[in-house]
N, C-alpha and C positions, 0 to 999 in steps of 0.2 A: 197693361204689357210690362213682363220685367225688365230690366235692362239687357240680361244676356238676349228677351228674344227682340229689344229695340236695338241688336249689334252692337252693343257695347262690350269693349275687351272685357275680359276676367281679367282679375288681379293677379300678379306671379306668384304664382306658389312662394312663400315663404316670406314674402315682403310683410303682411298683415303681425307674423312673429317677429320680424326684424323692428317694426313699428313698436311693437309692445312695451321690445328690450330696449330702446331709445326712448322709449317715455318714463319706463321704470329706472334708467341708469341717470337721465337730465333730475328727476326728483332725489334718487338719493347722493347724487354730488353737485346739485348745482341747490337745493334747497332743504337737504342732511334730514329726509327720511331715513325709517331702519329699512333695508332690503326685506325682512322679513314682514313687514307689513304691505308691503309691496306684493308679496307673491302668495300670500297667505291671509286671510282672513275678511273684516266687512271690508275694510280701509284698500283689499287687493287691487289692481287692476282690471278695469273693466271689461280690457280688451282678452285678460286670459280666457273667461267665462265661453270666449266664443272659438277657442281654440282646440286643434284635435290635442289627443293626448301626448303624443309623439311632438309639435308642435312646443308644447306647453313646458314638455322636458327640455327641449333647447331652447326655450326662455331661461328656465332658471339656470343651466349649464353657461349660457352664452354672458346669463347676467354675471354669476359667479366668477368665471373666468376675467373679464371685464375686471372686476374690482382685486382679484386675486393677485394680477399681474399689472397691474395700472401702473407702476412707475417702469417698469420696462416697455410700455406701451404708448405711454407719454413720449420718454425718452428716443423712443426709434422714429416715432410720426415727428417732433421735435426736429430730427435731423433731415426728414424729407422736406423741410417747408421753410424756404428762406425768409419769412416775413413771419411765420409762429403762427398757428390757429387764426383765423379770423374773428375781430372781436363783436363783429357785427352778425354775427350766425351764430350761438353759440352750439347751436345742434352738429353743424360740423365735426366741431372735436368729437362727439358722442359717434356717429357715423363713422367716423376713421378709427376709432378705439374697436368698434362691432368690428369691419370690415378686417384689419388687423389681427382680432383676438381669432377669429373667422381662420386667416391664411394660416398662421402660427400655431395654432393649439388645437382646433377641432379639425374633422373629418368633414370638411364643406369645399368643395373645389373652389380653386382660385376664383378663373372665372366669375361661378357661383356670388363670391362673396362683393367682386369689384361692381356687375352686374346691381344686386341688389342693394351694395351702395351708394350708387348713383339714384337708383332710385326712389330712396329714402331720400338724400338731398331734393328731387326734384317735384316731391310729395309737399317739400317744409318753403314755407314763405320767404325765407330768408337765405336756407340755404341753397334755394333753386338757383340763385346765382353762381354756385361753386361745384355744379357736376365736371365739369371738365378738371379743376384740383382736385377732388377727390378719387376720378378715376386716376389720373396721374401719379399722384400719392400711394393709392393702392394696389397699384402696377409696381412701382418701386418695391412695395415691402414685400410682395412675390418673388421678386429679384434678387436683393439681399438681407428682407427680415433677421432669418435667419442664423447668419453669420455675423448679422450685429447683436443680435441676444446671445449666442455662443458666446461672447467678450464679457457680457454685464456682471456685475456685482449681485449676486442675490439679497442684498441690504438695499439695491434700487427700487422693490418693489415695499419695502417701509418708509416710512413718511421720519426725514431723519431727525425728527424730536426724539419719535420714539424707540429710533433704533440707535440712537445716543445713551438714553434712557437703558436700553439693557446690557450695550457696551459696559456703563458703569457699575450696575450690578450683578452682572452675571461672566463678564469679559468679553472679550471680543470672537473669540471662538464658539464662543455657546448662543451668543448674539448672532452671528452669521448661522449655525446650523436653525436659530430658531426662524430669521427671516428664509433661511431655505424649505422648510418644514412647511411655510403660512404658503410656500406656492404650489402647493401639493392638493388635491382634493381629497379630503377628510373619506376615512371608513366610516361605517355604518354601523354602531354599538346598542349592544339592546341589552338587558337587564330582564333575564326569565325566570320566571316563578319556577318552573319545573323541571323537567329532562334539558338542560342546556345542550349535552352532549348529541343528544340526537337531534334535535334543532339545529345546530349547528351545521349535523351533516348534511341536514331537507337543504337549508340553507349554503351549502357551498362556504361555509366558514369557520371558524377556531374558537377555541375556548384559550379566553387571554388570564395571563398568571394569575390577575385577580377574580377570574370569575364571570365575568364579563363575554358575553357574543360578539364577537365582529365578523362585519362581511361587510361586503362591494352591495351597495344598493342599484339594483336594476328595476325598476320602474317607480311606481306608487307605495310610498310604506304598505299602506293602508290594503292591497292586495297581498302582501308578503305573506306566507306560511304563520299562521299563529294568531296573527292581531286581531282578525273577527273573535276569537276566541279567549282572549285577554290572554294570551299565552306568557306575552312580554312587551316592555314599553321601551322608547328607545331614549338613550343614556349611555353620554360618555364614558367612559370607562375611569375618568379622572373623574368626573361629577356623582360617578357610584362609591366613590370613597368617605367623603363626609359620613354620612349616617352610619356608618362601616364604624367608625370611631367610637361611638356609644355603648359597643359593644351590644350585651344581650339586653335588649329591651322588652322581652316577655314579660306582659300584663303590669309596665311601667309609663306614667302618661309622660307622654313626649311633647312639646310646643315646637311645629317646624315654621320660625319665624320669614316672612316673606318666600311664602310656599310655592309658587307657582312657577315653573309647568306642571309641580307634582309630582319628580320622579321619586325625590327624597321621601317626600311623604309614605307613597306606595312600599318603598323598602321599609319603612319603618312600621307601616301597617302589617305587609307581609312579613313582619317579621314577631309579629305581635303584640305589639303598644297601641296604645290608646292615645290615638295622634291627636292634635288638635293642629290645623293647618290655617294659619296667620297670612292675609294678602290684604292690601289696600284696596286693588282692584277687583270689582265686582266681576267683569267679566273673565278676566284669569282668573280669576277661582272656579265660576263656572266650568271652566274646562278642564282643571284639578280633578270638579266632582265627575265630569262626564268620564276622565280617563280612567278613576276609581270604578267605575259604575262598567264600564268596560274590563276591567281587570278582575273585576268582583271581590272588588275591597273597601273597606268605610276608613272616614275620617270626621271628626267634626271641621266645617270651616268656619269661617270668622272673618270678615269685611272688616280691617281695622287697620289704621294708621301703627304700624308697630312701635313707634318710638315713644307713644301713649300709652297703647294697648295694655291695662291690668286686667293678669289672669292668673292663673297656679296659686300657689306653687306645683311647677312639675318638678318628676324625677330627673329631666333632662329636658335644656332646648338647646335647639340647632338652627344656628342665625345664617344664611344665605345670604348674604348683603349684595343690594346691587350695589355695581362697579362698574368700570371702564370698561371689564368685560375683555383688556387688549389678553386675556389667555384663551379665546375663542376665536380669533381671527381667522383660523383655519376654515371654520364653520360658517362665520361672518364677517368676507371681508371688508364690507362697508365701514365695519371697527375701526379699523387701521386709518380710515380718511374722514371720517365722521366725530372724532374724538380729537380735545385738544387736551394741553395739557392745564389750562386752568380748570377743565372739568375734574382732575382728581382732585381740589383742593375744595371743591363743594364735595363729593363723593363721600371724602374721606371724613370730612361733618358729619353725615350722612349715616356713615357706619359707626362713628363713633356714638352717638345721639342711640343708635340701636344695640349697640352691647349695652351702652349705658344703664338701658329701658331692660334689657336679655338678664342682666343678672339679677335683677330682681323679680324674674320669673320663676327660676332656677332656688330647691329649695334649699338649705344645708343638707351639706353633703352629695348635694346632685350635683350633674356635671352640664358645662356649655361648651360645646361645638361651633366654631366659625370659621368660616368660611367664603375665601371670593373664587369667583374665574378670573382673577387678575397677573399680570404677570408685575406690577409694580409695588416696590417694600412701603409704600403709601399707605396701600389696601390692604395690606396681609402682616408681615413683621414687625413693622411699624406699629401697626392701632394696637395689635396683641403686648408690646413691649408697652405702652403709654396706658394700656388696660391696668397690667399687674400694678407700675407706677402708682397709678390712683384710687384701687381697688383692693385695699388690703384683705377683702375678704375672700378674692380667688388667690388661686394656686393654678402653676402648670402641673399638667399631667399626661408627662410626654408618651409618645407613640414610641412604638417597640417595632423596630422594624422586621418582627415577624412575628406580631399578630395578625396580621394580613397577608396572606401568599401576594408576592410578587413587588413588596411594597419599598423592598429596602431599599433600593436606589433614588425613594423619593422623601426618607427622613431626615431633615435637615440635625446638625449639630445641635439644635435645642430642644430637638424631640417635636419640634411640627414637622406638616409635610408638604414638598412644595414639587409639583410636577410641572415636566415642560413640555414643549409641541414637539423639540426632536429627538424626545425620550423613546423609547422603545423603538428603533429603528430597523426597517426592514424590505427587505432584494426587492419585492412591491411595494413603493411610497404610498397607494393608494391603501395598506392595511398598517401603515408605518403611524408612529406618533401619538397623541394623549393630549386634550385640553393643560392647557396651563392653568395649576390649581393652586392656590396656598389653603390651609386649613389648618389650626393649632385646639387642643383640647386641654380645658381648664375644667377645675374642681371647687365648688364653692362650700367655703370653711366653715 
């Protein structure tokens, strides 16, 4: 006999989804697991599979909202707690973050957010002592939360060490604009194989100055027009620029180093290059192959450590190096809270080794493009200056403002590319901004 037939009460609607959200946030904030892995792939939270599509979408939205506004939410909740978050029940903080995010940022009735928060606490062994506290705090958030939020500096949603770096590098005004941009849900950018204007009309999107299609995602990406036909792939407008800096690659041999997830490989293959995609992860390269198959494109794939791999020589090499990813915080808000300043030195060392090996792969007269999705100069400008200083066989081939439509505002005085999340403002925040990227183009003499 089933539990329902025995008269056992059915679970309150929405509680299972909030439980999954709480588990994911605990894993991200306390165990420093990447949020993408929690939401997708073989390591995804097992509870997601049991949820309806609508609830899975809510999980994604709620997790991202908490992480995107974590500084604001923690500040507000601490004002409501005389003794801070209970140290003997870490789940209480997570439950309060979820409840406050629903009340302040999502279209969830206040009473439902409070009730579900209390039920989450009652279902947790250690948090079960605190349902009264959760009820009281969330009710206070419903009364006072929006007033408190309106008075907060956008910088509060960035870790202090990271915001201080942006102030030093870009100035206070731009640093605050970056932090404000990170508070908005990003648009969906696509690189389109065929008629981008026609597809934009179908998706109620627009074509950006650089040629990417921008729209607002509604529902799973795999259900959007043209996905099954291989008409397009997801790629931020900034991420679509480095491959284009190689110029006309038709008939040329190009190595895409650290190739996964494969957007740049697809661009190069579509442009007629003979592409060798190199990545150390067999699983990630398998996804690259799957995407290429869907798109009707082809490239050779090589599982290898690119700091040691010997191939070529190639007409061109593109190095999209592993980095702190601070330029992608709009899309991956966990990056802000799971990276530290110590990570930069370790990553900078890896980038240096990748560059030194990549130089060996380029034939004389060939082109090397280096890029990172980082806002930190140690992973961008400083890497290239150091490379040029130690490698006499290279010279910078400056990027010209009019070689790609729409990039004039992204070209530095040195002739490199630097995009910032606060660029391309729009009256609709969902259609504004782009990832923070750095790219430099070098020629082997």
